[in-house]
Structure formats: structure tokens, C-alpha cells
C-alpha positions as a Markdown table, in Angstrom:
| # | Residue | x | y | z |
|---|---|---|---|---|
| 1 | Unk | -117.7 | -65.5 | -94.3 |
| 2 | Unk | -118.4 | -64.6 | -97.8 |
| 3 | Unk | -115.7 | -61.5 | -97.0 |
| 4 | Unk | -113.2 | -64.4 | -96.5 |
| 5 | Unk | -114.0 | -66.1 | -99.0 |
| 6 | Unk | -114.1 | -63.6 | -101.4 |
| 7 | Unk | -110.7 | -62.4 | -99.9 |
| 8 | Unk | -109.0 | -66.1 | -100.7 |
| 9 | Unk | -110.0 | -66.0 | -104.4 |
| 10 | Unk | -108.3 | -63.0 | -104.9 |
| 11 | Unk | -105.3 | -63.7 | -102.9 |
| 12 | Unk | -105.5 | -67.1 | -105.1 |
| 13 | Unk | -106.1 | -64.6 | -108.4 |
| 14 | Unk | -103.4 | -62.3 | -107.3 |
| 15 | Unk | -100.9 | -65.4 | -106.6 |
| 16 | Unk | -101.5 | -66.9 | -109.9 |
| 17 | Unk | -100.4 | -63.5 | -112.1 |
| 18 | Unk | -97.2 | -63.0 | -110.5 |
| 19 | Unk | -95.6 | -66.5 | -110.6 |
| 20 | Unk | -94.5 | -65.1 | -113.6 |
| 21 | Unk | -92.8 | -62.5 | -112.6 |
| 22 | Unk | -91.1 | -64.3 | -109.3 |
| 23 | Unk | -89.5 | -67.1 | -112.0 |
| 24 | Unk | -91.9 | -69.6 | -110.2 |
| 25 | Unk | -92.6 | -71.4 | -113.2 |
| 26 | Unk | -92.9 | -74.6 | -114.3 |
| 27 | Unk | -90.5 | -74.4 | -117.0 |
| 28 | Unk | -87.5 | -76.6 | -115.2 |
| 29 | Unk | -87.4 | -80.4 | -116.0 |
| 30 | Unk | -86.2 | -83.4 | -114.6 |
| 31 | Unk | -83.5 | -84.9 | -115.8 |
| 32 | Unk | -83.6 | -88.8 | -115.5 |
| 33 | Unk | -80.9 | -90.7 | -113.7 |
| 34 | Unk | -79.1 | -91.5 | -116.7 |
| 35 | Unk | -79.1 | -87.6 | -118.2 |
| 36 | Unk | -78.2 | -86.7 | -114.8 |
| 37 | Unk | -75.2 | -89.2 | -114.5 |
| 38 | Unk | -73.9 | -88.3 | -117.9 |
| 39 | Unk | -74.2 | -84.6 | -117.0 |
| 40 | Unk | -71.8 | -85.4 | -114.0 |
| 41 | Unk | -69.5 | -87.6 | -115.8 |
| 42 | Unk | -69.1 | -84.7 | -118.6 |
| 43 | Unk | -68.7 | -81.9 | -115.8 |
| 44 | Unk | -65.8 | -84.3 | -114.4 |
| 45 | Unk | -64.6 | -85.1 | -117.7 |
| 46 | Unk | -64.0 | -80.9 | -118.4 |
| 47 | Unk | -62.3 | -80.6 | -115.0 |
| 48 | Unk | -59.6 | -83.4 | -115.4 |
| 49 | Unk | -59.2 | -82.7 | -119.3 |
| 50 | Unk | -58.6 | -79.0 | -117.9 |
| 51 | Unk | -55.7 | -80.3 | -115.2 |
| 52 | Unk | -54.5 | -82.7 | -117.6 |
| 53 | Unk | -53.7 | -80.2 | -120.4 |
| 54 | Unk | -55.8 | -82.4 | -122.6 |
| 55 | Unk | -56.6 | -80.3 | -125.4 |
| 56 | Unk | -58.5 | -82.9 | -128.1 |
| 57 | Unk | -60.9 | -83.3 | -124.8 |
| 58 | Unk | -61.2 | -79.7 | -123.8 |
| 59 | Unk | -62.0 | -78.7 | -128.0 |
| 60 | Unk | -64.4 | -81.7 | -127.7 |
| 61 | Unk | -66.5 | -80.5 | -124.3 |
| 62 | Unk | -65.7 | -76.3 | -124.8 |
| 63 | Unk | -68.0 | -74.6 | -127.7 |
| 64 | Unk | -66.4 | -72.0 | -129.0 |
| 65 | Unk | -68.6 | -69.5 | -127.3 |
| 66 | Unk | -67.5 | -70.5 | -123.9 |
| 67 | Unk | -66.8 | -67.6 | -121.2 |
| 68 | Unk | -65.0 | -68.4 | -117.6 |
| 69 | Unk | -65.2 | -66.4 | -114.9 |
| 70 | Unk | -62.9 | -68.0 | -112.5 |
| 71 | Unk | -62.2 | -67.2 | -108.9 |
| 72 | Unk | -59.7 | -64.1 | -108.4 |
| 73 | Unk | -59.4 | -63.6 | -111.9 |
| 74 | Unk | -60.4 | -59.8 | -112.7 |
| 75 | Unk | -60.5 | -61.1 | -116.5 |
| 76 | Unk | -62.7 | -63.4 | -118.3 |
| 77 | Unk | -62.0 | -66.2 | -120.3 |
| 78 | Unk | -63.4 | -67.1 | -123.8 |
| 79 | Unk | -61.7 | -70.7 | -125.0 |
| 80 | Unk | -58.9 | -69.6 | -126.6 |
| 81 | Unk | -57.4 | -68.1 | -123.0 |
| 82 | Unk | -59.3 | -71.6 | -121.4 |
| 83 | Unk | -57.1 | -73.8 | -123.3 |
| 84 | Unk | -54.0 | -71.3 | -122.9 |
| 85 | Unk | -54.5 | -71.5 | -118.7 |
| 86 | Unk | -55.0 | -75.1 | -119.0 |
| 87 | Unk | -51.2 | -75.5 | -121.1 |
| 88 | Unk | -49.6 | -73.1 | -119.1 |
| 89 | Unk | -51.1 | -75.4 | -115.7 |
| 90 | Unk | -49.5 | -78.5 | -117.4 |
| 91 | Unk | -46.4 | -76.2 | -118.5 |
| 92 | Unk | -45.9 | -75.2 | -114.9 |
| 93 | Unk | -45.4 | -78.9 | -113.8 |
| 94 | Unk | -49.2 | -79.0 | -112.4 |
| 95 | Unk | -51.2 | -82.1 | -111.6 |
| 96 | Unk | -54.1 | -82.4 | -110.5 |
| 97 | Unk | -54.0 | -85.1 | -107.2 |
| 98 | Unk | -57.4 | -84.9 | -106.1 |
| 99 | Unk | -60.9 | -83.3 | -107.1 |
| 100 | Unk | -64.2 | -83.8 | -105.7 |
| 101 | Unk | -67.7 | -82.2 | -105.9 |
| 102 | Unk | -68.8 | -82.4 | -102.1 |
| 103 | Unk | -72.5 | -81.0 | -103.0 |
| 104 | Unk | -74.0 | -80.9 | -106.2 |
| 105 | Unk | -77.7 | -79.5 | -106.9 |
| 106 | Unk | -78.6 | -79.2 | -110.9 |
| 107 | Unk | -81.8 | -77.2 | -112.8 |
| 108 | Unk | -82.4 | -78.2 | -116.1 |
| 109 | Unk | -84.3 | -76.8 | -118.8 |
| 110 | Unk | -84.5 | -79.0 | -121.7 |
| 111 | Unk | -81.4 | -79.0 | -123.6 |
| 112 | Unk | -79.6 | -76.7 | -120.9 |
| 113 | Unk | -78.8 | -77.5 | -117.2 |
| 114 | Unk | -77.1 | -75.5 | -114.6 |
| 115 | Unk | -75.1 | -76.9 | -111.8 |
| 116 | Unk | -74.3 | -75.6 | -108.5 |
| 117 | Unk | -71.4 | -76.9 | -107.1 |
| 118 | Unk | -69.3 | -77.0 | -104.2 |
| 119 | Unk | -65.9 | -78.0 | -105.1 |
| 120 | Unk | -62.5 | -79.0 | -103.7 |
| 121 | Unk | -58.9 | -79.7 | -105.7 |
| 122 | Unk | -55.4 | -80.6 | -104.6 |
| 123 | Unk | -52.7 | -80.0 | -107.0 |
| 124 | Unk | -49.1 | -79.7 | -107.1 |
| 125 | Unk | -47.0 | -76.8 | -109.1 |
| 126 | Unk | -43.2 | -76.9 | -108.8 |
| 127 | Unk | -43.4 | -79.5 | -105.8 |
| 128 | Unk | -45.8 | -77.4 | -103.7 |
| 129 | Unk | -49.1 | -79.2 | -102.8 |
| 130 | Unk | -52.4 | -76.6 | -102.5 |
| 131 | Unk | -55.7 | -77.4 | -101.7 |
| 132 | Unk | -58.4 | -74.9 | -103.1 |
| 133 | Unk | -62.1 | -75.2 | -102.7 |
| 134 | Unk | -65.2 | -72.9 | -103.5 |
| 135 | Unk | -68.4 | -72.8 | -105.4 |
| 136 | Unk | -69.3 | -73.4 | -109.2 |
| 137 | Unk | -72.3 | -72.2 | -111.2 |
| 138 | Unk | -71.8 | -74.3 | -114.6 |
| 139 | Unk | -73.5 | -74.2 | -117.4 |
| 140 | Unk | -74.0 | -76.8 | -119.9 |
| 141 | Unk | -75.8 | -77.4 | -123.1 |
| 142 | Unk | -76.8 | -80.6 | -124.4 |
| 143 | Unk | -75.7 | -80.8 | -128.5 |
| 144 | Unk | -75.9 | -83.5 | -130.4 |
| 145 | Unk | -76.4 | -86.5 | -127.6 |
| 146 | Unk | -73.5 | -84.6 | -126.3 |
| 147 | Unk | -73.5 | -82.4 | -122.9 |
| 148 | Unk | -70.9 | -79.1 | -123.3 |
| 149 | Unk | -69.6 | -76.9 | -120.7 |
| 150 | Unk | -70.7 | -73.1 | -122.4 |
| 151 | Unk | -69.5 | -71.7 | -119.2 |
| 152 | Unk | -69.0 | -71.2 | -115.6 |
| 153 | Unk | -68.0 | -69.1 | -112.7 |
| 154 | Unk | -66.2 | -69.8 | -110.1 |
| 155 | Unk | -65.3 | -68.2 | -106.6 |
| 156 | Unk | -63.9 | -68.9 | -103.3 |
| 157 | Unk | -67.0 | -69.0 | -101.4 |
| 158 | Unk | -66.0 | -66.4 | -98.4 |
């Protein structure tokens, strides 16, 4: 009995020493319902602004140090390239028909939030409809009370 108790105490203490090494700390915070809704609205606004080539809106929500890894692209984009790609989509006659995020999970760490999502878009360009879907990992930072999209990684999910 004494050996089992000693083993239990030793294992308990050992688990405490490995928690930080495995990332299982308590640094994640919980967003209020209002903050969560604001974050989701901000994320959707970024996507819609990109598809609409709304440069003024994009400039407000993309910080200067934005980094984007887009589905299938070898080159990573920074803010200037993100703005240029939105402009090109619009210049090509691209239109967003449908946007959805059927599954979303959020981790928040104070003024930083990470969104993990499944996404689907339907677009039209040159008279052709296209449906795309995949996974997104997006990083948002809250500055001056506003959520900004500091970066993302999109993939096809395959």
C-alpha cells in the first residue's frame, strides 16, 4: 500500500513537471460571447473585403506585418501582395457568390486569437463558377479594441 501511495505521489509530481514542456499550461483564455461574436464578424469581414477588393477595409484590418500562406501557392504573401491579389481578383471580374465556415474552433490568449476553420467559397470569374473548400488557421490580434488579421494559412484539407 505504501509503495502504491509513493508511486502515485511520484507520478503526480512528475506530471506537474512535464506540463509546461508539453504545452498543457493554463495560458489560454476564454472569450466572452461578445468578444467571440466580434472575432467571427471581423474574420468574415476580412474575407468579404478581399473578395470585393475593398482596399480601404483591408487596410484597416490587415496590419503591416501580415503574413499569408494561401492554398497551393509556393510564395507567401505579405500585406502588399494580399492587397494586390484582391485587386487582381476584382480586375479579373471575380465575384463572391457564397462564403461559409461550417466548423470553427478558437483559442484565445489575451489579445491574440487563433481560429481553426473549415471554409467553403463559391466564386464566379469570366462566367465560370468555382467552388473551393479547405482548412484555415488564422491569427488575429486585438489592437485599440479592434481585431486585426495578422496572418493565415489556408490549405485544401487533402
